[in-house]
All heavy atoms as a GROMACS GRO file, in nm:
protein
  650
    1ASN      N    1   7.287   1.235   7.597
    1ASN     CA    2   7.417   1.187   7.636
    1ASN      C    3   7.523   1.287   7.590
    1ASN      O    4   7.542   1.308   7.471
    1ASN     CB    5   7.442   1.050   7.576
    1ASN     CG    6   7.570   0.986   7.624
    1ASN    OD1    7   7.664   1.054   7.662
    1ASN    ND2    8   7.574   0.856   7.618
    2LEU      N    9   7.590   1.349   7.684
    2LEU     CA   10   7.694   1.448   7.653
    2LEU      C   11   7.834   1.398   7.689
    2LEU      O   12   7.927   1.477   7.704
    2LEU     CB   13   7.664   1.579   7.728
    2LEU     CG   14   7.536   1.651   7.688
    2LEU    CD1   15   7.509   1.768   7.778
    2LEU    CD2   16   7.543   1.695   7.542
    3ALA      N   17   7.848   1.267   7.700
    3ALA     CA   18   7.979   1.209   7.729
    3ALA      C   19   8.074   1.230   7.612
    3ALA      O   20   8.033   1.237   7.496
    3ALA     CB   21   7.965   1.059   7.757
    4ARG      N   22   8.202   1.244   7.645
    4ARG     CA   23   8.310   1.256   7.545
    4ARG      C   24   8.288   1.370   7.445
    4ARG      O   25   8.304   1.354   7.326
    4ARG     CB   26   8.326   1.124   7.471
    4ARG     CG   27   8.372   1.011   7.561
    4ARG     CD   28   8.396   0.883   7.483
    4ARG     NE   29   8.453   0.784   7.570
    4ARG     CZ   30   8.385   0.689   7.633
    4ARG    NH1   31   8.254   0.682   7.619
    4ARG    NH2   32   8.446   0.603   7.710
    5ASN      N   33   8.253   1.486   7.497
    5ASN     CA   34   8.232   1.604   7.413
    5ASN      C   35   8.331   1.717   7.440
    5ASN      O   36   8.312   1.827   7.393
    5ASN     CB   37   8.089   1.657   7.432
    5ASN     CG   38   7.991   1.584   7.344
    5ASN    OD1   39   7.988   1.603   7.224
    5ASN    ND2   40   7.913   1.497   7.404
    6GLU      N   41   8.432   1.690   7.519
    6GLU     CA   42   8.535   1.788   7.552
    6GLU      C   43   8.479   1.914   7.617
    6GLU      O   44   8.526   2.025   7.594
    6GLU     CB   45   8.617   1.823   7.427
    6GLU     CG   46   8.690   1.701   7.371
    6GLU     CD   47   8.773   1.730   7.249
    6GLU    OE1   48   8.802   1.848   7.221
    6GLU    OE2   49   8.809   1.635   7.180
    7ILE      N   50   8.376   1.895   7.699
    7ILE     CA   51   8.321   2.004   7.780
    7ILE      C   52   8.417   2.025   7.897
    7ILE      O   53   8.449   1.930   7.967
    7ILE     CB   54   8.180   1.968   7.832
    7ILE    CG1   55   8.085   1.946   7.714
    7ILE    CG2   56   8.128   2.075   7.926
    7ILE    CD1   57   7.953   1.883   7.752
    8LEU      N   58   8.462   2.145   7.918
    8LEU     CA   59   8.560   2.173   8.023
    8LEU      C   60   8.501   2.244   8.144
    8LEU      O   61   8.547   2.226   8.256
    8LEU     CB   62   8.677   2.254   7.967
    8LEU     CG   63   8.752   2.190   7.849
    8LEU    CD1   64   8.861   2.282   7.800
    8LEU    CD2   65   8.807   2.054   7.889
    9VAL      N   66   8.401   2.328   8.120
    9VAL     CA   67   8.340   2.408   8.225
    9VAL      C   68   8.188   2.394   8.217
    9VAL      O   69   8.131   2.402   8.108
    9VAL     CB   70   8.379   2.557   8.212
    9VAL    CG1   71   8.308   2.643   8.314
    9VAL    CG2   72   8.530   2.574   8.223
   10ILE      N   73   8.123   2.376   8.332
   10ILE     CA   74   7.977   2.377   8.338
   10ILE      C   75   7.937   2.510   8.399
   10ILE      O   76   7.954   2.533   8.518
   10ILE     CB   77   7.922   2.261   8.423
   10ILE    CG1   78   7.971   2.126   8.372
   10ILE    CG2   79   7.769   2.267   8.428
   10ILE    CD1   80   7.922   2.088   8.236
   11GLY      N   81   7.885   2.599   8.317
   11GLY     CA   82   7.844   2.732   8.362
   11GLY      C   83   7.707   2.731   8.428
   11GLY      O   84   7.629   2.636   8.412
   12SER      N   85   7.676   2.838   8.497
   12SER     CA   86   7.551   2.846   8.572
   12SER      C   87   7.427   2.859   8.483
   12SER      O   88   7.316   2.840   8.528
   12SER     CB   89   7.556   2.962   8.672
   12SER     OG   90   7.573   3.084   8.603
   13GLU      N   91   7.445   2.890   8.357
   13GLU     CA   92   7.333   2.905   8.264
   13GLU      C   93   7.322   2.790   8.165
   13GLU      O   94   7.241   2.792   8.072
   13GLU     CB   95   7.347   3.036   8.186
   13GLU     CG   96   7.364   3.159   8.273
   13GLU     CD   97   7.240   3.194   8.353
   13GLU    OE1   98   7.130   3.185   8.296
   13GLU    OE2   99   7.254   3.227   8.472
   14LYS      N  100   7.402   2.688   8.180
   14LYS     CA  101   7.414   2.580   8.082
   14LYS      C  102   7.287   2.497   8.063
   14LYS      O  103   7.256   2.455   7.952
   14LYS     CB  104   7.529   2.489   8.122
   14LYS     CG  105   7.566   2.381   8.023
   14LYS     CD  106   7.625   2.436   7.897
   14LYS     CE  107   7.772   2.460   7.913
   14LYS     NZ  108   7.836   2.505   7.792
   15PHE      N  109   7.211   2.473   8.168
   15PHE     CA  110   7.099   2.380   8.159
   15PHE      C  111   6.964   2.445   8.185
   15PHE      O  112   6.873   2.383   8.239
   15PHE     CB  113   7.121   2.262   8.255
   15PHE     CG  114   7.244   2.183   8.222
   15PHE    CD1  115   7.354   2.188   8.306
   15PHE    CD2  116   7.252   2.107   8.108
   15PHE    CE1  117   7.469   2.116   8.276
   15PHE    CE2  118   7.366   2.036   8.076
   15PHE     CZ  119   7.475   2.040   8.161
   16LEU      N  120   6.947   2.568   8.143
   16LEU     CA  121   6.819   2.637   8.158
   16LEU      C  122   6.717   2.577   8.062
   16LEU      O  123   6.749   2.536   7.951
   16LEU     CB  124   6.836   2.786   8.130
   16LEU     CG  125   6.927   2.862   8.225
   16LEU    CD1  126   6.937   3.008   8.183
   16LEU    CD2  127   6.881   2.850   8.368
   17GLY      N  128   6.592   2.572   8.104
   17GLY     CA  129   6.484   2.526   8.018
   17GLY      C  130   6.472   2.375   8.005
   17GLY      O  131   6.411   2.326   7.911
   18LEU      N  132   6.530   2.300   8.099
   18LEU     CA  133   6.524   2.154   8.095
   18LEU      C  134   6.469   2.098   8.228
   18LEU      O  135   6.527   2.008   8.287
   18LEU     CB  136   6.663   2.096   8.069
   18LEU     CG  137   6.729   2.136   7.938
   18LEU    CD1  138   6.875   2.093   7.936
   18LEU    CD2  139   6.654   2.076   7.821
   19PRO      N  140   6.354   2.148   8.273
   19PRO     CA  141   6.305   2.107   8.404
   19PRO      C  142   6.263   1.961   8.414
   19PRO      O  143   6.251   1.908   8.525
   19PRO     CB  144   6.184   2.199   8.426
   19PRO     CG  145   6.136   2.228   8.288
   19PRO     CD  146   6.262   2.238   8.205
   20ASN      N  147   6.242   1.893   8.303
   20ASN     CA  148   6.198   1.754   8.306
   20ASN      C  149   6.310   1.653   8.282
   20ASN      O  150   6.285   1.532   8.283
   20ASN     CB  151   6.086   1.731   8.203
   20ASN     CG  152   5.964   1.815   8.236
   20ASN    OD1  153   5.924   1.824   8.351
   20ASN    ND2  154   5.909   1.879   8.135
   21LEU      N  155   6.432   1.701   8.263
   21LEU     CA  156   6.545   1.612   8.240
   21LEU      C  157   6.568   1.523   8.363
   21LEU      O  158   6.573   1.572   8.475
   21LEU     CB  159   6.671   1.694   8.211
   21LEU     CG  160   6.795   1.616   8.169
   21LEU    CD1  161   6.773   1.554   8.031
   21LEU    CD2  162   6.917   1.707   8.168
   22GLN      N  163   6.581   1.393   8.341
   22GLN     CA  164   6.597   1.300   8.453
   22GLN      C  165   6.736   1.236   8.460
   22GLN      O  166   6.778   1.192   8.566
   22GLN     CB  167   6.490   1.191   8.447
   22GLN     CG  168   6.353   1.247   8.471
   22GLN     CD  169   6.249   1.138   8.483
   22GLN    OE1  170   6.278   1.020   8.496
   22GLN    NE2  171   6.123   1.178   8.479
   23LEU      N  172   6.806   1.228   8.348
   23LEU     CA  173   6.939   1.167   8.343
   23LEU      C  174   7.033   1.259   8.268
   23LEU      O  175   7.001   1.305   8.158
   23LEU     CB  176   6.932   1.031   8.272
   23LEU     CG  177   7.064   0.966   8.233
   23LEU    CD1  178   7.146   0.930   8.356
   23LEU    CD2  179   7.039   0.842   8.149
   24LEU      N  180   7.148   1.288   8.328
   24LEU     CA  181   7.248   1.372   8.263
   24LEU      C  182   7.382   1.300   8.267
   24LEU      O  183   7.438   1.275   8.374
   24LEU     CB  184   7.257   1.507   8.333
   24LEU     CG  185   7.351   1.611   8.272
   24LEU    CD1  186   7.322   1.634   8.125
   24LEU    CD2  187   7.342   1.742   8.350
   25GLU      N  188   7.432   1.265   8.150
   25GLU     CA  189   7.556   1.191   8.132
   25GLU      C  190   7.664   1.287   8.084
   25GLU      O  191   7.660   1.335   7.971
   25GLU     CB  192   7.532   1.081   8.029
   25GLU     CG  193   7.655   1.009   7.981
   25GLU     CD  194   7.720   0.928   8.090
   25GLU    OE1  195   7.653   0.840   8.146
   25GLU    OE2  196   7.839   0.953   8.117
   26LEU      N  197   7.760   1.317   8.172
   26LEU     CA  198   7.868   1.411   8.142
   26LEU      C  199   8.005   1.347   8.163
   26LEU      O  200   8.104   1.417   8.186
   26LEU     CB  201   7.855   1.535   8.231
   26LEU     CG  202   7.737   1.627   8.202
   26LEU    CD1  203   7.716   1.725   8.315
   26LEU    CD2  204   7.757   1.700   8.070
   27SER      N  205   8.013   1.216   8.152
   27SER     CA  206   8.140   1.148   8.178
   27SER      C  207   8.243   1.172   8.067
   27SER      O  208   8.208   1.202   7.954
   27SER     CB  209   8.117   0.998   8.196
   27SER     OG  210   8.067   0.941   8.078
   28THR      N  211   8.369   1.160   8.105
   28THR     CA  212   8.484   1.163   8.014
   28THR      C  213   8.483   1.286   7.924
   28THR      O  214   8.490   1.279   7.803
   28THR     CB  215   8.487   1.034   7.928
   28THR    OG1  216   8.454   0.922   8.008
   28THR    CG2  217   8.625   1.013   7.868
   29ASN      N  218   8.475   1.403   7.988
   29ASN     CA  219   8.477   1.529   7.916
   29ASN      C  220   8.600   1.614   7.944
   29ASN      O  221   8.635   1.699   7.866
   29ASN     CB  222   8.353   1.612   7.950
   29ASN     CG  223   8.238   1.584   7.858
   29ASN    OD1  224   8.246   1.606   7.739
   29ASN    ND2  225   8.130   1.530   7.913
   30GLY      N  226   8.661   1.595   8.060
   30GLY     CA  227   8.769   1.684   8.100
   30GLY      C  228   8.718   1.802   8.181
   30GLY      O  229   8.788   1.902   8.196
   31ILE      N  230   8.596   1.791   8.233
   31ILE     CA  231   8.538   1.900   8.313
   31ILE      C  232   8.627   1.925   8.434
   31ILE      O  233   8.656   1.834   8.511
   31ILE     CB  234   8.395   1.863   8.360
   31ILE    CG1  235   8.302   1.848   8.239
   31ILE    CG2  236   8.341   1.969   8.456
   31ILE    CD1  237   8.168   1.783   8.271
   32PHE      N  238   8.669   2.051   8.450
   32PHE     CA  239   8.751   2.087   8.565
   32PHE      C  240   8.683   2.191   8.653
   32PHE      O  241   8.726   2.216   8.765
   32PHE     CB  242   8.890   2.134   8.523
   32PHE     CG  243   8.890   2.263   8.446
   32PHE    CD1  244   8.895   2.384   8.511
   32PHE    CD2  245   8.886   2.262   8.307
   32PHE    CE1  246   8.895   2.504   8.440
   32PHE    CE2  247   8.886   2.380   8.234
   32PHE     CZ  248   8.890   2.501   8.301
   33SER      N  249   8.575   2.251   8.603
   33SER     CA  250   8.506   2.355   8.680
   33SER      C  251   8.355   2.343   8.663
   33SER      O  252   8.306   2.331   8.552
   33SER     CB  253   8.552   2.493   8.632
   33SER     OG  254   8.484   2.595   8.702
   34ILE      N  255   8.286   2.348   8.778
   34ILE     CA  256   8.140   2.352   8.779
   34ILE      C  257   8.102   2.474   8.861
   34ILE      O  258   8.135   2.484   8.979
   34ILE     CB  259   8.080   2.226   8.844
   34ILE    CG1  260   8.124   2.101   8.769
   34ILE    CG2  261   7.927   2.237   8.848
   34ILE    CD1  262   8.086   1.971   8.837
   35GLU      N  263   8.034   2.570   8.799
   35GLU     CA  264   7.994   2.689   8.871
   35GLU      C  265   7.882   2.656   8.970
   35GLU      O  266   7.800   2.568   8.944
   35GLU     CB  267   7.946   2.797   8.773
   35GLU     CG  268   8.056   2.852   8.686
   35GLU     CD  269   8.008   2.962   8.592
   35GLU    OE1  270   7.893   3.010   8.606
   35GLU    OE2  271   8.086   3.000   8.504
   36ASP      N  272   7.880   2.726   9.083
   36ASP     CA  273   7.773   2.707   9.180
   36ASP      C  274   7.638   2.731   9.112
   36ASP      O  275   7.622   2.826   9.036
   36ASP     CB  276   7.788   2.803   9.298
   36ASP     CG  277   7.895   2.759   9.395
   36ASP    OD1  278   7.952   2.650   9.376
   36ASP    OD2  279   7.922   2.834   9.491
   37GLY      N  280   7.542   2.644   9.140
   37GLY     CA  281   7.409   2.657   9.083
   37GLY      C  282   7.396   2.611   8.939
   37GLY      O  283   7.293   2.632   8.877
   38ALA      N  284   7.498   2.546   8.887
   38ALA     CA  285   7.495   2.504   8.746
   38ALA      C  286   7.379   2.411   8.714
   38ALA      O  287   7.330   2.409   8.602
   38ALA     CB  288   7.627   2.436   8.709
   39PHE      N  289   7.333   2.336   8.812
   39PHE     CA  290   7.226   2.239   8.789
   39PHE      C  291   7.094   2.282   8.854
   39PHE      O  292   7.001   2.203   8.862
   39PHE     CB  293   7.268   2.102   8.845
   39PHE     CG  294   7.399   2.053   8.792
   39PHE    CD1  295   7.511   2.046   8.874
   39PHE    CD2  296   7.413   2.013   8.660
   39PHE    CE1  297   7.633   2.000   8.826
   39PHE    CE2  298   7.535   1.968   8.611
   39PHE     CZ  299   7.644   1.961   8.694
   40ARG      N  300   7.084   2.406   8.897
   40ARG     CA  301   6.971   2.452   8.978
   40ARG      C  302   6.835   2.441   8.908
   40ARG      O  303   6.733   2.432   8.974
   40ARG     CB  304   6.994   2.595   9.026
   40ARG     CG  305   6.981   2.700   8.918
   40ARG     CD  306   7.008   2.840   8.973
   40ARG     NE  307   6.996   2.941   8.872
   40ARG     CZ  308   7.091   2.968   8.783
   40ARG    NH1  309   7.204   2.903   8.785
   40ARG    NH2  310   7.072   3.062   8.692
   41GLU      N  311   6.832   2.443   8.778
   41GLU     CA  312   6.706   2.436   8.703
   41GLU      C  313   6.662   2.292   8.675
   41GLU      O  314   6.558   2.270   8.614
   41GLU     CB  315   6.718   2.513   8.572
   41GLU     CG  316   6.746   2.660   8.588
   41GLU     CD  317   6.628   2.737   8.645
   41GLU    OE1  318   6.513   2.704   8.611
   41GLU    OE2  319   6.652   2.831   8.723
   42LEU      N  320   6.741   2.196   8.718
   42LEU     CA  321   6.714   2.055   8.686
   42LEU      C  322   6.644   1.985   8.802
   42LEU      O  323   6.692   1.886   8.856
   42LEU     CB  324   6.845   1.984   8.650
   42LEU     CG  325   6.922   2.044   8.533
   42LEU    CD1  326   7.052   1.968   8.510
   42LEU    CD2  327   6.838   2.046   8.407
   43ALA      N  328   6.528   2.036   8.838
   43ALA     CA  329   6.455   1.987   8.956
   43ALA      C  330   6.412   1.841   8.944
   43ALA      O  331   6.392   1.774   9.045
   43ALA     CB  332   6.334   2.075   8.982
   44SER      N  333   6.400   1.788   8.823
   44SER     CA  334   6.357   1.648   8.804
   44SER      C  335   6.474   1.551   8.787
   44SER      O  336   6.451   1.431   8.774
   44SER     CB  337   6.267   1.638   8.681
   44SER     OG  338   6.150   1.715   8.697
   45LEU      N  339   6.596   1.604   8.786
   45LEU     CA  340   6.711   1.518   8.762
   45LEU      C  341   6.725   1.411   8.870
   45LEU      O  342   6.725   1.442   8.989
   45LEU     CB  343   6.839   1.601   8.755
   45LEU     CG  344   6.960   1.530   8.694
   45LEU    CD1  345   6.938   1.509   8.544
   45LEU    CD2  346   7.087   1.608   8.717
   46ARG      N  347   6.736   1.286   8.828
   46ARG     CA  348   6.748   1.174   8.921
   46ARG      C  349   6.889   1.114   8.918
   46ARG      O  350   6.935   1.059   9.017
   46ARG     CB  351   6.647   1.065   8.887
   46ARG     CG  352   6.504   1.110   8.908
   46ARG     CD  353   6.407   0.996   8.891
   46ARG     NE  354   6.270   1.039   8.907
   46ARG     CZ  355   6.210   1.056   9.025
   46ARG    NH1  356   6.276   1.035   9.135
   46ARG    NH2  357   6.085   1.094   9.031
   47GLU      N  358   6.957   1.125   8.804
   47GLU     CA  359   7.090   1.064   8.791
   47GLU      C  360   7.186   1.160   8.722
   47GLU      O  361   7.157   1.210   8.613
   47GLU     CB  362   7.078   0.935   8.710
   47GLU     CG  363   7.205   0.857   8.701
   47GLU     CD  364   7.187   0.722   8.632
   47GLU    OE1  365   7.072   0.673   8.624
   47GLU    OE2  366   7.288   0.668   8.586
   48LEU      N  367   7.300   1.184   8.785
   48LEU     CA  368   7.403   1.272   8.731
   48LEU      C  369   7.535   1.196   8.730
   48LEU      O  370   7.584   1.153   8.834
   48LEU     CB  371   7.416   1.398   8.817
   48LEU     CG  372   7.523   1.499   8.780
   48LEU    CD1  373   7.510   1.543   8.634
   48LEU    CD2  374   7.518   1.619   8.873
   49ASN      N  375   7.591   1.179   8.612
   49ASN     CA  376   7.716   1.104   8.595
   49ASN      C  377   7.827   1.199   8.554
   49ASN      O  378   7.824   1.255   8.445
   49ASN     CB  379   7.697   0.996   8.489
   49ASN     CG  380   7.817   0.906   8.475
   49ASN    OD1  381   7.927   0.940   8.518
   49ASN    ND2  382   7.797   0.791   8.415
   50LEU      N  383   7.924   1.216   8.643
   50LEU     CA  384   8.040   1.302   8.618
   50LEU      C  385   8.170   1.220   8.626
   50LEU      O  386   8.276   1.272   8.661
   50LEU     CB  387   8.043   1.416   8.720
   50LEU     CG  388   7.932   1.520   8.704
   50LEU    CD1  389   7.916   1.602   8.830
   50LEU    CD2  390   7.962   1.609   8.584
   51VAL      N  391   8.163   1.094   8.591
   51VAL     CA  392   8.278   1.002   8.597
   51VAL      C  393   8.387   1.045   8.500
   51VAL      O  394   8.360   1.094   8.390
   51VAL     CB  395   8.230   0.858   8.564
   51VAL    CG1  396   8.348   0.764   8.549
   51VAL    CG2  397   8.134   0.808   8.670
   52SER      N  398   8.511   1.025   8.541
   52SER     CA  399   8.629   1.045   8.454
   52SER      C  400   8.639   1.185   8.398
   52SER      O  401   8.651   1.206   8.277
   52SER     CB  402   8.630   0.942   8.340
   52SER     OG  403   8.641   0.812   8.391
   53ASN      N  404   8.636   1.283   8.489
   53ASN     CA  405   8.661   1.421   8.451
   53ASN      C  406   8.783   1.470   8.527
   53ASN      O  407   8.861   1.388   8.576
   53ASN     CB  408   8.536   1.506   8.478
   53ASN     CG  409   8.432   1.488   8.369
   53ASN    OD1  410   8.451   1.531   8.256
   53ASN    ND2  411   8.322   1.421   8.401
   54GLU      N  412   8.801   1.599   8.538
   54GLU     CA  413   8.917   1.657   8.605
   54GLU      C  414   8.875   1.742   8.725
   54GLU      O  415   8.939   1.840   8.758
   54GLU     CB  416   8.996   1.743   8.505
   54GLU     CG  417   9.039   1.672   8.378
   54GLU     CD  418   9.137   1.559   8.405
   54GLU    OE1  419   9.220   1.573   8.497
   54GLU    OE2  420   9.130   1.458   8.335
   55ILE      N  421   8.766   1.703   8.789
   55ILE     CA  422   8.712   1.779   8.901
   55ILE      C  423   8.802   1.761   9.024
   55ILE      O  424   8.831   1.648   9.064
   55ILE     CB  425   8.568   1.733   8.932
   55ILE    CG1  426   8.479   1.755   8.809
   55ILE    CG2  427   8.512   1.807   9.053
   55ILE    CD1  428   8.345   1.686   8.816
   56THR      N  429   8.845   1.872   9.083
   56THR     CA  430   8.932   1.867   9.200
   56THR      C  431   8.872   1.934   9.322
   56THR      O  432   8.918   1.912   9.433
   56THR     CB  433   9.068   1.933   9.171
   56THR    OG1  434   9.046   2.070   9.136
   56THR    CG2  435   9.142   1.862   9.059
   57PHE      N  436   8.770   2.019   9.303
   57PHE     CA  437   8.717   2.101   9.411
   57PHE      C  438   8.564   2.102   9.403
   57PHE      O  439   8.507   2.125   9.297
   57PHE     CB  440   8.770   2.244   9.397
   57PHE     CG  441   8.720   2.339   9.501
   57PHE    CD1  442   8.774   2.338   9.628
   57PHE    CD2  443   8.620   2.429   9.471
   57PHE    CE1  444   8.728   2.427   9.725
   57PHE    CE2  445   8.574   2.518   9.567
   57PHE     CZ  446   8.629   2.517   9.694
   58LEU      N  447   8.497   2.076   9.516
   58LEU     CA  448   8.351   2.077   9.522
   58LEU      C  449   8.303   2.161   9.640
   58LEU      O  450   8.363   2.158   9.747
   58LEU     CB  451   8.295   1.936   9.539
   58LEU     CG  452   8.308   1.842   9.421
   58LEU    CD1  453   8.256   1.703   9.460
   58LEU    CD2  454   8.231   1.893   9.301
   59THR      N  455   8.195   2.234   9.616
   59THR     CA  456   8.125   2.302   9.725
   59THR      C  457   7.979   2.257   9.721
   59THR      O  458   7.932   2.206   9.618
   59THR     CB  459   8.129   2.456   9.709
   59THR    OG1  460   8.061   2.491   9.588
   59THR    CG2  461   8.271   2.508   9.706
   60SER      N  462   7.908   2.276   9.830
   60SER     CA  463   7.768   2.233   9.835
   60SER      C  464   7.682   2.306   9.732
   60SER      O  465   7.582   2.253   9.686
   60SER     CB  466   7.712   2.255   9.976
   60SER     OG  467   7.723   2.391  10.013
   61GLY      N  468   7.721   2.425   9.692
   61GLY     CA  469   7.646   2.502   9.594
   61GLY      C  470   7.646   2.444   9.454
   61GLY      O  471   7.561   2.478   9.372
   62LYS      N  472   7.738   2.355   9.428
   62LYS     CA  473   7.746   2.294   9.294
   62LYS      C  474   7.621   2.215   9.258
   62LYS      O  475   7.585   2.205   9.142
   62LYS     CB  476   7.867   2.201   9.283
   62LYS     CG  477   7.998   2.262   9.322
   62LYS     CD  478   8.060   2.338   9.210
   62LYS     CE  479   8.199   2.384   9.252
   62LYS     NZ  480   8.222   2.524   9.226
   63PHE      N  481   7.557   2.158   9.359
   63PHE     CA  482   7.444   2.068   9.334
   63PHE      C  483   7.312   2.124   9.388
   63PHE      O  484   7.215   2.051   9.402
   63PHE     CB  485   7.475   1.931   9.393
   63PHE     CG  486   7.604   1.875   9.341
   63PHE    CD1  487   7.716   1.869   9.422
   63PHE    CD2  488   7.616   1.834   9.210
   63PHE    CE1  489   7.837   1.820   9.373
   63PHE    CE2  490   7.736   1.786   9.160
   63PHE     CZ  491   7.846   1.779   9.242
   64ARG      N  492   7.308   2.253   9.411
   64ARG     CA  493   7.188   2.320   9.460
   64ARG      C  494   7.073   2.301   9.360
   64ARG      O  495   7.091   2.315   9.240
   64ARG     CB  496   7.215   2.468   9.479
   64ARG     CG  497   7.102   2.546   9.541
   64ARG     CD  498   7.140   2.690   9.570
   64ARG     NE  499   7.250   2.695   9.665
   64ARG     CZ  500   7.365   2.757   9.641
   64ARG    NH1  501   7.385   2.818   9.527
   64ARG    NH2  502   7.460   2.758   9.732
   65GLY      N  503   6.956   2.268   9.412
   65GLY     CA  504   6.837   2.254   9.328
   65GLY      C  505   6.807   2.114   9.283
   65GLY      O  506   6.703   2.088   9.224
   66LEU      N  507   6.897   2.021   9.308
   66LEU     CA  508   6.877   1.882   9.264
   66LEU      C  509   6.796   1.806   9.368
   66LEU      O  510   6.844   1.712   9.433
   66LEU     CB  511   7.011   1.814   9.237
   66LEU     CG  512   7.093   1.875   9.123
   66LEU    CD1  513   7.226   1.804   9.110
   66LEU    CD2  514   7.016   1.868   8.992
   67ILE      N  515   6.670   1.842   9.382
   67ILE     CA  516   6.586   1.788   9.489
   67ILE      C  517   6.542   1.644   9.466
   67ILE      O  518   6.504   1.576   9.561
   67ILE     CB  519   6.464   1.879   9.512
   67ILE    CG1  520   6.382   1.894   9.383
   67ILE    CG2  521   6.508   2.016   9.563
   67ILE    CD1  522   6.254   1.973   9.400
   68GLN      N  523   6.548   1.595   9.343
   68GLN     CA  524   6.508   1.458   9.312
   68GLN      C  525   6.628   1.365   9.291
   68GLN      O  526   6.610   1.248   9.259
   68GLN     CB  527   6.420   1.455   9.187
   68GLN     CG  528   6.290   1.531   9.200
   68GLN     CD  529   6.196   1.468   9.300
   68GLN    OE1  530   6.188   1.346   9.310
   68GLN    NE2  531   6.126   1.550   9.376
   69LEU      N  532   6.748   1.416   9.307
   69LEU     CA  533   6.868   1.338   9.276
   69LEU      C  534   6.878   1.211   9.360
   69LEU      O  535   6.869   1.216   9.483
   69LEU     CB  536   6.993   1.423   9.297
   69LEU     CG  537   7.122   1.367   9.238
   69LEU    CD1  538   7.115   1.364   9.086
   69LEU    CD2  539   7.242   1.448   9.283
   70GLU      N  540   6.895   1.098   9.294
   70GLU     CA  541   6.910   0.969   9.359
   70GLU      C  542   7.050   0.912   9.340
   70GLU      O  543   7.096   0.834   9.423
   70GLU     CB  544   6.808   0.870   9.301
   70GLU     CG  545   6.665   0.908   9.327
   70GLU     CD  546   6.565   0.820   9.255
   70GLU    OE1  547   6.608   0.729   9.180
   70GLU    OE2  548   6.444   0.843   9.271
   71SER      N  549   7.117   0.948   9.231
   71SER     CA  550   7.248   0.891   9.201
   71SER      C  551   7.342   1.000   9.148
   71SER      O  552   7.310   1.067   9.050
   71SER     CB  553   7.233   0.780   9.096
   71SER     OG  554   7.359   0.733   9.056
   72LEU      N  555   7.455   1.014   9.214
   72LEU     CA  556   7.560   1.107   9.174
   72LEU      C  557   7.690   1.029   9.169
   72LEU      O  558   7.736   0.978   9.272
   72LEU     CB  559   7.572   1.223   9.273
   72LEU     CG  560   7.690   1.318   9.255
   72LEU    CD1  561   7.683   1.386   9.120
   72LEU    CD2  562   7.693   1.419   9.369
   73ASP      N  563   7.749   1.017   9.050
   73ASP     CA  564   7.874   0.942   9.036
   73ASP      C  565   7.987   1.036   9.001
   73ASP      O  566   7.987   1.098   8.894
   73ASP     CB  567   7.858   0.834   8.928
   73ASP     CG  568   7.969   0.729   8.934
   73ASP    OD1  569   8.074   0.756   8.997
   73ASP    OD2  570   7.951   0.621   8.875
   74LEU      N  571   8.081   1.049   9.093
   74LEU     CA  572   8.199   1.135   9.076
   74LEU      C  573   8.327   1.053   9.072
   74LEU      O  574   8.436   1.107   9.090
   74LEU     CB  575   8.206   1.234   9.192
   74LEU     CG  576   8.097   1.341   9.196
   74LEU    CD1  577   8.090   1.404   9.334
   74LEU    CD2  578   8.122   1.445   9.090
   75SER      N  579   8.315   0.925   9.047
   75SER     CA  580   8.434   0.839   9.048
   75SER      C  581   8.531   0.877   8.936
   75SER      O  582   8.493   0.938   8.836
   75SER     CB  583   8.394   0.691   9.036
   75SER     OG  584   8.319   0.667   8.920
   76ASP      N  585   8.656   0.843   8.959
   76ASP     CA  586   8.765   0.870   8.866
   76ASP      C  587   8.782   1.020   8.837
   76ASP      O  588   8.801   1.062   8.724
   76ASP     CB  589   8.748   0.791   8.736
   76ASP     CG  590   8.877   0.780   8.657
   76ASP    OD1  591   8.985   0.794   8.720
   76ASP    OD2  592   8.872   0.761   8.535
   77ASN      N  593   8.773   1.100   8.943
   77ASN     CA  594   8.808   1.242   8.940
   77ASN      C  595   8.921   1.258   9.042
   77ASN      O  596   8.956   1.165   9.112
   77ASN     CB  597   8.687   1.327   8.980
   77ASN     CG  598   8.593   1.351   8.864
   77ASN    OD1  599   8.615   1.433   8.778
   77ASN    ND2  600   8.485   1.272   8.862
   78GLU      N  601   8.978   1.375   9.049
   78GLU     CA  602   9.087   1.402   9.143
   78GLU      C  603   9.041   1.498   9.252
   78GLU      O  604   9.106   1.598   9.280
   78GLU     CB  605   9.207   1.460   9.067
   78GLU     CG  606   9.262   1.369   8.959
   78GLU     CD  607   9.322   1.241   9.017
   78GLU    OE1  608   9.379   1.244   9.127
   78GLU    OE2  609   9.311   1.136   8.950
   79ILE      N  610   8.928   1.468   9.314
   79ILE     CA  611   8.871   1.558   9.414
   79ILE      C  612   8.961   1.563   9.537
   79ILE      O  613   8.986   1.463   9.602
   79ILE     CB  614   8.728   1.514   9.452
   79ILE    CG1  615   8.639   1.517   9.328
   79ILE    CG2  616   8.673   1.603   9.564
   79ILE    CD1  617   8.505   1.453   9.346
   80ALA      N  618   9.011   1.684   9.565
   80ALA     CA  619   9.102   1.704   9.676
   80ALA      C  620   9.037   1.785   9.788
   80ALA      O  621   9.074   1.774   9.904
   80ALA     CB  622   9.228   1.776   9.629
   81THR      N  623   8.936   1.868   9.753
   81THR     CA  624   8.874   1.955   9.849
   81THR      C  625   8.722   1.955   9.833
   81THR      O  626   8.671   1.966   9.722
   81THR     CB  627   8.922   2.101   9.830
   81THR    OG1  628   9.065   2.102   9.836
   81THR    CG2  629   8.867   2.193   9.936
   82VAL      N  630   8.653   1.940   9.947
   82VAL     CA  631   8.507   1.952   9.953
   82VAL      C  632   8.477   2.049  10.065
   82VAL      O  633   8.524   2.032  10.177
   82VAL     CB  634   8.439   1.816   9.981
   82VAL    CG1  635   8.289   1.832   9.992
   82VAL    CG2  636   8.476   1.714   9.872
   83SER      N  637   8.401   2.154  10.034
   83SER     CA  638   8.371   2.254  10.137
   83SER      C  639   8.228   2.304  10.122
   83SER      O  640   8.160   2.278  10.024
   83SER     CB  641   8.470   2.370  10.129
   83SER     OG  642   8.448   2.445  10.012
   84ASP      N  643   8.186   2.382  10.224
   84ASP     CA  644   8.053   2.444  10.221
   84ASP      C  645   8.061   2.557  10.126
   84ASP      O  646   8.002   2.618  10.068
   84ASP     CB  647   8.011   2.493  10.358
   84ASP     CG  648   7.989   2.374  10.452
   84ASP    OD1  649   7.960   2.264  10.403
   84ASP    OD2  650   8.001   2.395  10.573
   0.00000   0.00000   0.00000
């Protein structure tokens, strides 16, 4: 559980070596930037919680590699732009 840790940026190398992780809780951090491919090594991830952050912009590359993802919660963000 990484909620409420004041994480601001999710870099592309942040989650290397965690191929069996199934749940990632990143709510209420103030995250404003997620680099493309940041979650690419998390092939087993089923649930990603990004509630109550400062995310305003999303591209399809942000979630590349999440082949098992069943639940993505982006509520309570200020998403203004979604693009390829």
